[in-house]
C-alpha positions as a printed NumPy array, in Angstrom:
array([[-23.479,   5.483, -11.756],
       [-20.88 ,   4.04 , -10.154],
       [-22.142,   4.   ,  -6.667],
       [-18.966,   5.442,  -4.492],
       [-17.346,   3.586,  -1.505],
       [-19.121,   5.281,   1.517],
       [-22.202,   5.401,   0.063],
       [-21.614,   1.255,  -0.26 ],
       [-20.856,   1.454,   3.997],
       [-23.906,   3.237,   3.887],
       [-26.609,   0.548,   2.778],
       [-24.525,  -2.183,   3.621],
       [-25.553,  -0.938,   6.854],
       [-29.253,  -0.398,   6.934],
       [-29.401,  -4.088,   5.531],
       [-27.32 ,  -5.532,   7.982],
       [-26.418,  -3.123,  10.905],
       [-25.355,  -5.999,  12.864],
       [-22.785,  -7.493,  11.201],
       [-19.586,  -7.359,  12.149],
       [-17.236,  -5.413,  10.165],
       [-13.931,  -4.734,  11.505],
       [-12.35 ,  -6.51 ,  14.649],
       [ -9.337,  -6.38 ,  16.347],
       [ -8.008,  -8.134,  19.121],
       [-10.636,  -8.184,  21.762],
       [-12.144,  -5.019,  19.576],
       [-14.772,  -4.906,  17.382],
       [-17.284,  -2.634,  14.928],
       [-20.48 ,  -3.875,  13.552],
       [-21.63 ,  -2.138,  10.399],
       [-24.453,   0.332,  11.75 ],
       [-20.896,   1.333,  14.89 ],
       [-18.839,   1.906,  11.472],
       [-21.627,   3.827,  10.001],
       [-22.725,   6.809,  13.27 ],
       [-18.418,   6.11 ,  13.556],
       [-18.115,   7.51 ,  10.64 ],
       [-20.871,  10.283,  10.74 ],
       [-19.257,  11.442,  13.949],
       [-15.807,  11.532,  12.541],
       [-17.59 ,  13.964,   9.489],
       [-19.266,  16.044,  12.726],
       [-15.806,  16.125,  14.214],
       [-13.978,  17.64 ,  11.489],
       [-16.084,  20.085,  10.316],
       [-16.345,  20.998,  14.185],
       [-11.913,  22.13 ,  13.386],
       [-12.781,  23.619,  10.075],
       [-12.685,  20.697,   7.304],
       [-14.374,  21.675,   4.011],
       [-15.417,  20.179,   0.951],
       [-12.374,  19.254,  -0.939],
       [-10.194,  20.105,   2.521],
       [ -6.901,  17.583,   2.908],
       [ -6.839,  15.193,   6.066],
       [ -3.67 ,  13.545,   6.608],
       [ -3.371,  10.04 ,   8.491],
       [ -0.986,   9.347,  10.272],
       [ -2.646,   6.154,  12.449],
       [ -1.931,   1.935,  12.138],
       [ -3.937,  -0.316,  11.213],
       [ -7.211,   0.027,  13.18 ],
       [-10.62 ,   0.33 ,  14.068],
       [ -9.924,   4.181,  14.468],
       [ -8.132,   4.134,  11.251],
       [-10.791,   2.867,   9.235],
       [-13.343,   5.47 ,  11.332],
       [-11.393,   8.223,   9.94 ],
       [-10.843,   6.626,   6.084],
       [-15.173,   6.331,   5.962],
       [-15.73 ,  10.255,   8.594],
       [-13.271,  12.361,   6.435],
       [-14.999,  11.19 ,   2.559],
       [-18.254,  11.955,   4.554],
       [-16.995,  15.479,   4.984],
       [-16.784,  15.676,   1.85 ],
       [-12.835,  15.658,   2.421],
       [ -9.849,  14.093,   0.81 ],
       [ -7.726,  10.793,   2.598],
       [ -4.078,  11.55 ,   2.496],
       [ -2.786,   7.649,   4.985],
       [  0.873,   8.126,   5.799],
       [  2.616,   5.331,   7.17 ],
       [  2.354,   5.982,  10.547],
       [  6.555,   4.071,  10.738],
       [  7.305,   7.168,   9.294],
       [  9.373,   9.657,  11.346],
       [  9.016,  13.85 ,  11.677],
       [ 11.656,  14.242,   7.758],
       [  9.072,  11.823,   6.519],
       [  5.962,  13.62 ,   7.9  ],
       [  6.776,  17.206,   7.311],
       [  6.912,  16.966,   3.302],
       [  4.498,  14.914,   2.871],
       [  1.869,  17.545,   4.765],
       [  3.508,  21.199,   3.431],
       [  3.59 ,  18.937,  -0.152],
       [ -0.476,  18.065,  -0.027],
       [ -1.752,  20.77 ,   1.42 ],
       [ -3.455,  18.972,   4.453],
       [ -5.598,  21.374,   5.928],
       [ -5.404,  18.59 ,   9.57 ],
       [ -4.15 ,  15.475,  10.806],
       [ -5.198,  12.96 ,  12.297],
       [ -2.761,  10.937,  14.41 ],
       [ -2.665,   8.071,  17.2  ],
       [ -2.337,   9.128,  20.683],
       [  1.816,   9.584,  21.887],
       [  2.833,   9.515,  18.222],
       [  5.616,  12.227,  19.24 ],
       [  6.944,  12.388,  14.914],
       [  3.623,  13.071,  14.173],
       [  2.633,  15.839,  16.571],
       [  6.471,  18.066,  16.154],
       [  5.4  ,  16.961,  12.142],
       [  2.413,  18.688,  12.411],
       [  3.46 ,  22.101,  14.663],
       [  6.805,  22.087,  12.435],
       [  3.874,  22.555,   9.002],
       [  1.668,  24.152,  11.247],
       [ -0.493,  21.981,  10.37 ],
       [ -3.739,  21.275,  13.535],
       [ -4.273,  17.811,  15.004],
       [ -6.917,  15.561,  16.325],
       [ -6.186,  12.328,  18.36 ],
       [ -8.693,   9.385,  18.684],
       [ -9.642,   7.989,  22.189],
       [ -8.535,   4.632,  22.141],
       [ -9.821,   4.253,  25.056],
       [-14.078,   4.228,  24.129],
       [-15.919,   1.651,  22.812],
       [-15.49 ,   1.735,  19.176],
       [-18.151,   3.553,  18.122],
       [-16.955,   6.998,  20.204],
       [-13.894,   7.323,  18.832],
       [-14.376,  10.237,  17.526],
       [-16.804,  12.166,  19.923],
       [-19.305,  14.484,  18.719],
       [-22.53 ,  14.84 ,  20.426],
       [-24.158,  16.479,  17.04 ],
       [-23.818,  13.588,  14.395],
       [-27.136,  13.298,  13.762],
       [-27.128,  16.224,  11.167],
       [-24.491,  14.967,   9.216],
       [-26.146,  12.128,   8.06 ],
       [-27.383,  14.121,   5.45 ],
       [-24.413,  14.815,   3.879],
       [-24.424,  15.121,  -0.013],
       [-22.134,  11.782,  -0.969],
       [-19.171,  12.928,  -2.756],
       [-19.22 ,  13.225,  -6.82 ],
       [-17.729,  10.187,  -8.222],
       [-15.196,  12.705,  -9.957],
       [-14.34 ,  14.303,  -6.646],
       [-11.185,  13.37 ,  -5.335],
       [-10.439,  10.687,  -2.611],
       [ -6.861,  10.26 ,  -1.336],
       [ -3.562,  10.922,  -2.474],
       [ -0.868,   8.149,  -1.583],
       [  2.156,   9.077,  -1.558],
       [  4.643,   6.855,  -3.233],
       [  8.68 ,   6.937,  -3.729],
       [  9.249,   8.729,  -7.047],
       [ 12.418,   8.401,  -8.452],
       [ 13.951,  11.425,  -7.267],
       [ 13.056,  11.157,  -3.816],
       [ 10.492,  14.345,  -3.728],
       [  7.198,  13.876,  -2.421],
       [  4.911,  12.213,  -4.728],
       [  1.063,  11.927,  -4.213],
       [ -0.456,   9.83 ,  -6.255],
       [ -4.497,  11.446,  -6.139],
       [ -7.198,   9.436,  -6.747],
       [-10.575,   9.405,  -7.004],
       [-13.896,   8.57 ,  -5.582],
       [-14.182,   6.18 ,  -9.717],
       [-11.048,   5.001,  -9.052],
       [-11.908,   3.542,  -6.296],
       [-14.717,   2.237,  -6.985],
       [-13.691,   0.397,  -9.908],
       [-11.188,  -1.19 ,  -8.722],
       [-13.291,  -2.161,  -6.015],
       [-15.804,  -3.295,  -8.477],
       [-13.067,  -5.241, -10.45 ],
       [-11.393,  -7.552,  -7.35 ],
       [-14.813,  -7.961,  -5.786],
       [-15.821,  -9.586,  -9.359],
       [-12.731, -11.768, -10.129],
       [-12.614, -13.022,  -5.707],
       [-16.676, -13.261,  -6.038],
       [-16.69 , -12.018,  -2.132],
       [-19.915, -11.655,  -0.5  ],
       [-21.16 , -10.844,   2.891],
       [-20.22 , -14.655,   4.659],
       [-16.678, -14.073,   3.398],
       [-13.688, -12.538,   6.442],
       [-10.429, -12.013,   5.76 ],
       [ -7.232, -11.789,   8.059],
       [ -4.608,  -8.988,   6.588],
       [ -1.876,  -7.645,   8.413],
       [ -1.051,  -5.02 ,   5.658],
       [ -1.124,  -1.118,   6.275],
       [ -3.834,   0.421,   5.001],
       [ -1.77 ,   3.293,   4.109],
       [ -0.486,   1.026,   0.999],
       [ -2.738,   1.589,  -1.818],
       [ -3.153,  -2.832,  -1.645],
       [ -3.692,  -2.418,   2.32 ],
       [ -6.112,   0.307,   1.768],
       [ -8.119,  -2.43 ,  -1.487],
       [ -7.97 ,  -4.767,   0.607],
       [-10.1  ,  -2.459,   3.259],
       [-12.345,  -1.183,   0.759],
       [-13.738,  -4.376,  -1.123],
       [-14.8  ,  -6.676,   2.342],
       [-16.254,  -2.939,   3.584],
       [-18.452,  -3.163,  -0.019],
       [-20.303,  -6.355,   0.596],
       [-20.924,  -6.98 ,   3.968],
       [-17.372,  -9.495,   5.226],
       [-15.951,  -8.911,   7.91 ],
       [-12.053,  -7.593,   7.935],
       [ -9.861,  -9.239,  11.137],
       [ -6.982,  -7.143,  11.527],
       [ -3.425,  -8.669,  12.324],
       [  0.07 ,  -7.51 ,  12.926],
       [  2.069, -10.356,  13.505],
       [  4.344, -11.531,  11.512],
       [  7.052, -11.486,  13.807],
       [  5.529, -13.93 ,  14.723],
       [  3.888, -15.742,  11.693],
       [  2.754, -18.989,  13.757],
       [ -0.068, -16.128,  15.89 ],
       [ -1.097, -15.155,  11.843],
       [ -2.312, -19.05 ,  10.921],
       [ -3.574, -19.983,  14.347],
       [ -5.721, -15.953,  13.873],
       [ -6.778, -17.566,  10.033],
       [ -8.2  , -20.953,  12.048],
       [ -9.354, -19.283,  15.033],
       [-11.718, -16.791,  12.781],
       [-12.961, -19.599,  10.025],
       [-11.195, -16.849,   7.514],
       [-12.237, -17.099,   4.237],
       [ -8.965, -15.645,   2.3  ],
       [ -5.711, -13.746,   2.804],
       [ -3.943, -11.12 ,   1.097],
       [  0.185, -11.281,   1.166],
       [  3.23 ,  -9.909,  -0.062],
       [  5.485, -12.501,  -1.685],
       [  7.796, -12.748,   1.521],
       [  4.97 , -13.323,   4.255],
       [  4.067, -15.82 ,   2.279],
       [  7.799, -17.486,   2.355],
       [  7.166, -16.066,   6.532],
       [  4.482, -18.398,   7.097],
       [  5.958, -21.295,   4.809],
       [  8.935, -21.036,   7.386],
       [  8.05 , -20.026,  10.244],
       [  4.337, -20.547,  10.238],
       [  3.248, -24.176,  11.778],
       [  0.636, -24.296,   9.296],
       [  0.848, -28.267,   9.322],
       [ -0.859, -27.531,  13.489],
       [ -4.022, -25.411,  12.424],
       [ -7.241, -25.926,  10.269],
       [ -7.011, -24.224,   7.59 ],
       [ -9.511, -24.952,   5.362],
       [-12.25 , -22.592,   5.557],
       [ -9.56 , -20.466,   3.105],
       [-10.885, -20.507,  -0.467],
       [ -8.795, -17.619,  -1.726],
       [ -5.257, -16.188,  -1.106],
       [ -4.224, -12.896,  -2.869],
       [ -0.662, -12.069,  -4.093],
       [  0.495,  -8.2  ,  -5.106],
       [  3.326,  -6.225,  -3.392],
       [  6.299,  -7.47 ,  -6.095],
       [  6.602, -10.393,  -7.898],
       [  6.296, -13.79 ,  -6.395],
       [  8.805, -16.515,  -7.36 ],
       [  7.016, -19.342,  -9.035],
       [  8.64 , -21.983,  -6.42 ],
       [  6.737, -19.438,  -4.133],
       [  4.285, -19.536,  -5.535],
       [  4.067, -24.191,  -5.802],
       [  5.505, -23.572,  -2.238],
       [  2.016, -22.287,  -1.55 ],
       [  0.344, -23.74 ,  -3.603],
       [  0.998, -26.908,  -1.668],
       [  0.661, -25.242,   1.077],
       [ -3.388, -24.633,   1.044],
       [ -4.219, -26.728,  -1.495],
       [ -8.347, -26.333,  -0.959],
       [ -7.382, -22.181,  -1.755],
       [ -7.388, -20.336,  -4.607],
       [ -4.578, -18.658,  -5.062],
       [ -4.235, -14.679,  -7.459],
       [ -1.42 , -13.971,  -8.459],
       [ -1.764,  -9.947,  -8.778],
       [ -0.479,  -7.224, -10.531],
       [ -0.859,  -3.387, -10.286],
       [  0.586,   0.139,  -8.575],
       [ -0.588,   2.64 ,  -6.437],
       [ -1.408,   4.74 ,  -9.801],
       [ -3.751,   2.189, -10.784],
       [ -6.095,   2.684,  -7.121],
       [ -4.492,  -0.963,  -6.723],
       [ -4.967,  -4.141,  -9.285],
       [ -4.159,  -4.065, -13.123],
       [ -3.095,  -7.858, -13.989],
       [ -4.56 , -11.308, -11.951],
       [ -2.976, -14.541, -12.63 ],
       [ -6.578, -16.819, -12.739],
       [ -5.587, -20.46 , -10.303],
       [ -6.741, -22.855, -12.612],
       [ -4.292, -20.842, -15.625],
       [ -0.895, -21.305, -12.931],
       [  0.057, -25.005, -13.919],
       [  0.656, -23.313, -17.878],
       [  1.114, -19.998, -17.433],
       [  3.574, -19.811, -13.579],
       [  5.678, -16.837, -13.486],
       [  2.735, -14.649, -15.271],
       [  1.102, -11.755, -14.321],
       [ -1.668, -13.036, -15.989],
       [ -4.734, -11.309, -17.839],
       [ -6.253,  -7.839, -17.65 ],
       [ -9.075,  -7.162, -14.921],
       [-12.259,  -6.084, -15.248],
       [-11.949,  -2.339, -17.289],
       [ -8.393,  -2.127, -17.625],
       [ -6.079,  -2.453, -20.717],
       [ -2.82 ,  -2.902, -20.906],
       [ -0.259,  -2.67 , -23.789],
       [  3.301,  -3.457, -24.256],
       [  4.631,  -0.814, -26.407],
       [  8.606,   0.248, -27.326],
       [  9.84 ,   3.403, -27.23 ],
       [  8.38 ,   5.297, -30.297],
       [  5.252,   4.348, -28.765],
       [  4.407,   1.19 , -31.048],
       [  2.846,  -1.25 , -30.083],
       [  4.622,  -4.081, -29.152],
       [  4.837,  -7.775, -30.68 ],
       [  3.806, -10.7  , -29.333],
       [  6.903, -11.48 , -26.911],
       [  8.25 ,  -8.227, -27.237],
       [  9.674,  -6.728, -24.32 ],
       [  8.815,  -3.316, -24.703],
       [  7.19 ,  -1.205, -21.588],
       [  3.613,  -1.692, -19.779],
       [  0.95 ,   0.638, -20.948],
       [ -2.63 ,   1.568, -18.794],
       [ -5.601,   1.99 , -18.858],
       [ -9.194,   1.967, -17.166],
       [-11.388,   3.567, -15.081],
       [ -9.879,   2.716, -12.236],
       [ -6.42 ,   4.651, -13.456],
       [ -5.234,   7.682, -10.924],
       [ -6.305,  10.844, -12.231],
       [ -2.552,  11.762, -11.827],
       [  0.265,  12.48 ,  -9.43 ],
       [ -0.993,  15.914,  -7.249],
       [  0.51 ,  19.42 ,  -8.327],
       [  2.861,  17.654, -10.277],
       [  1.845,  18.524, -13.66 ],
       [  5.976,  17.957, -15.415],
       [  5.301,  14.024, -14.092],
       [  1.966,  14.228, -15.532],
       [  2.631,  14.746, -18.49 ],
       [  5.547,  11.936, -18.939],
       [  3.114,   9.659, -17.363],
       [  0.036,   9.987, -18.472],
       [ -0.104,  10.193, -22.461],
       [ -3.506,   9.958, -24.49 ],
       [ -5.859,   8.549, -21.196],
       [ -3.115,   5.802, -20.541],
       [ -0.716,   4.903, -18.318],
       [  2.685,   4.098, -18.858],
       [  3.717,   2.387, -15.26 ],
       [  7.698,   2.019, -15.672],
       [  7.058,  -1.711, -15.722],
       [  9.025,  -3.62 , -18.171],
       [  7.911,  -6.672, -19.809],
       [  5.512,  -8.886, -22.741],
       [  2.535, -10.422, -23.789],
       [  2.126, -13.849, -25.079],
       [  1.028, -14.757, -27.772],
       [ -2.889, -15.502, -25.163],
       [ -2.756, -11.926, -24.556],
       [ -1.519, -12.68 , -20.497],
       [  1.004, -10.544, -19.497],
       [  4.933, -11.207, -18.046],
       [  6.666,  -8.885, -16.121],
       [ 11.233,  -8.392, -16.479],
       [ 11.694,  -5.819, -14.437],
       [ 11.186,  -2.367, -13.056],
       [ 12.751,   1.27 , -14.416],
       [ 13.176,   2.922, -10.882],
       [ 15.423,   2.347,  -8.49 ],
       [ 12.678,   1.582,  -5.829],
       [ 13.509,  -0.949,  -3.134],
       [ 10.989,  -3.255,  -2.225],
       [ 11.379,  -4.854,   1.151],
       [  8.531,  -7.265,   2.289],
       [  5.407,  -4.725,   1.829],
       [  7.793,  -1.847,   2.021],
       [  9.057,   0.573,  -0.387],
       [ 12.377,   2.611,  -0.407],
       [ 14.154,   5.095,  -2.203],
       [ 17.315,   5.044,  -2.084],
       [ 17.894,   8.554,  -1.868],
       [ 16.293,   8.853,   1.542],
       [ 19.943,   6.655,   3.347],
       [ 21.484,   7.663,   1.898],
       [ 21.203,  11.096,   3.149],
       [ 21.017,  10.016,   6.815],
       [ 24.156,   7.604,   6.03 ],
       [ 25.817,  11.355,   4.463],
       [ 25.397,  12.883,   7.816],
       [ 28.437,  10.195,   9.404],
       [ 31.415,  12.483,   9.516],
       [ 33.657,   9.899,   7.337],
       [ 32.164,   9.149,   4.369],
       [ 32.947,  10.31 ,   1.076],
       [ 29.764,   8.555,  -0.584],
       [ 27.304,   6.551,  -0.15 ],
       [ 25.161,   4.725,  -2.707],
       [ 21.68 ,   2.42 ,  -1.144],
       [ 20.262,  -0.419,  -3.187],
       [ 18.542,  -3.833,  -2.637],
       [ 19.946,  -6.831,  -3.053],
       [ 17.639,  -9.726,  -3.881],
       [ 16.638, -12.349,  -0.6  ],
       [ 15.119, -15.478,   0.17 ],
       [ 12.076, -14.259,   2.97 ],
       [ 11.814, -10.492,   2.244],
       [ 12.153,  -9.649,  -1.995],
       [ 14.579,  -7.464,  -0.934],
       [ 16.829,  -5.327,   1.747],
       [ 18.393,  -2.057,   1.911],
       [ 22.637,  -2.542,   1.421],
       [ 24.808,   0.204,   1.703],
       [ 27.879,   0.952,  -0.417],
       [ 30.846,   3.395,   1.402],
       [ 33.485,   5.524,   0.336],
       [ 35.549,   6.27 ,   3.092],
       [ 37.096,   9.185,   3.85 ],
       [ 39.578,   9.131,   6.361],
       [ 38.228,   7.041,   9.32 ],
       [ 34.815,   6.231,   8.456],
       [ 32.031,   4.778,  10.965],
       [ 32.025,   1.383,  11.51 ],
       [ 29.211,  -1.195,  10.275],
       [ 27.628,  -1.226,  13.975],
       [ 27.539,   3.075,  13.889],
       [ 26.193,   2.916,  10.811],
       [ 23.367,   1.334,  11.29 ],
       [ 22.628,   2.913,  15.132],
       [ 22.952,   6.117,  13.596],
       [ 20.22 ,   4.695,  11.   ],
       [ 17.562,   3.559,  13.286],
       [ 17.532,   7.149,  15.229],
       [ 17.156,   8.672,  11.818],
       [ 14.673,   5.83 ,  10.205],
       [ 12.19 ,   3.677,  10.146],
       [ 12.675,   0.821,  11.117],
       [ 12.344,  -1.508,   7.02 ],
       [ 14.756,   1.644,   5.629],
       [ 17.859,   0.695,   7.692],
       [ 20.278,  -1.259,   6.159],
       [ 20.531,  -4.495,   6.362],
       [ 23.99 ,  -4.918,   5.19 ],
       [ 26.779,  -2.046,   4.284],
       [ 29.629,  -2.534,   2.453],
       [ 33.321,  -0.688,   2.444],
       [ 34.238,  -0.196,  -1.214],
       [ 37.258,   1.922,  -2.618],
       [ 34.599,   3.229,  -5.584],
       [ 31.305,   3.21 ,  -7.388],
       [ 30.647,   2.845, -10.24 ],
       [ 28.993,   5.83 , -12.399],
       [ 27.608,   6.314, -15.382],
       [ 29.759,   8.711, -17.863],
       [ 27.664,  11.815, -16.709],
       [ 28.669,  10.768, -13.37 ],
       [ 25.582,   8.987, -12.474],
       [ 25.872,   6.257,  -9.64 ],
       [ 24.822,   2.643, -12.015],
       [ 23.211,   1.607,  -8.806],
       [ 22.695,  -2.591, -10.303],
       [ 26.399,  -2.728, -10.899],
       [ 26.806,  -2.138,  -7.462],
       [ 24.646,  -5.604,  -6.415],
       [ 26.364,  -7.763,  -9.213],
       [ 28.426,  -8.956,  -6.977],
       [ 26.935,  -9.063,  -3.52 ]])
């Protein structure tokens, strides 16, 4: 029987209670403290009326409070809805309403989250960050919740929102079985153990960041949280200081480390593995990372939120002969590349990537039409294009979606277009991603003037007031017209051909 993650935490707390689970700057919490804090969180949630199956949303930055909340919500039998803590009120309200959130947990002083909860009619809970880490959710009767039944593997565990191709809320519903299967497969190929430790700057509200958290907590390892990507040398300093054995990143993370991390100044010999996901990493960058960290095994990985995180990985031993591939399926996953008619493509023939396994989502939350199109006879249609070679290695060639992947973030063009269209003098606007050596892509806006159009500076200033920082266009161009199809749809790929 598959053990759910919150049950694994209970076992780890019993076997190695004093081992450090999470540390953040000068704060740290051991496994006993994390287990106790999760119980206090569960008690606080129950006192506020949260029942098993209820959705509890989180608008918390990476931190001990966020980790405690994940496991506390599960201990209460409820469903975690992790939201991007950098979002604004206009983002939060649709998420809260679509998920049917029963309660919102947000950081102190997060005005956008508080206002969104007010608009959506959702009560809130604010953790106390000025107390001991195991007391952030104060409750006097947490002990009475220690005998609560563990959630069943089939129960819903989390809903992660990812901007779909329409820009409407698209909640990926993951069961406890999905997350446990994903965790077990990753533990298998990384060979993670209690002596491992990672330095991570990946947000828990993205599936990659959540996976890093859960895999390490599942075996009693240590998670060191850092938020210093603006100053990459501080990440390198943390890796050296903490004698970290692993480091996860998206392509831009590694590009920043190589460019500004001052790696030669630090002893990074403790690193035994690196993981990369969150978008394709150029082969040239892959080779540069290997050269910069010669003692570490680099795993190039591919996955989706719909797969609880991971679908394939390229073993470090195959980087030389399969450079550019995303590797072979992880344990428990099957991969097919199929033609438009659903038949299997031949080796080397391009098609859509399909996947199945216990880690594949139960479906999109309250979206029967999207489920019918995406989940077919037990298979997940990923929307990614690629081919399998004669050895069964997967090579990706693009996405069917218009999603912009900028660093670790995902931006749907419509979110930005709606804000820019509010400005007078803008007749039409289209947003697309343009290639960037550091971030993979950056957001670019193309405007058709109508009289006195706003300046580039005015466009960015307006976006800065209404959007999260990663959604603000880095480039603004004025064009005579937007390229369109015969049916009037904007051809986004044509926008960036000359950029």
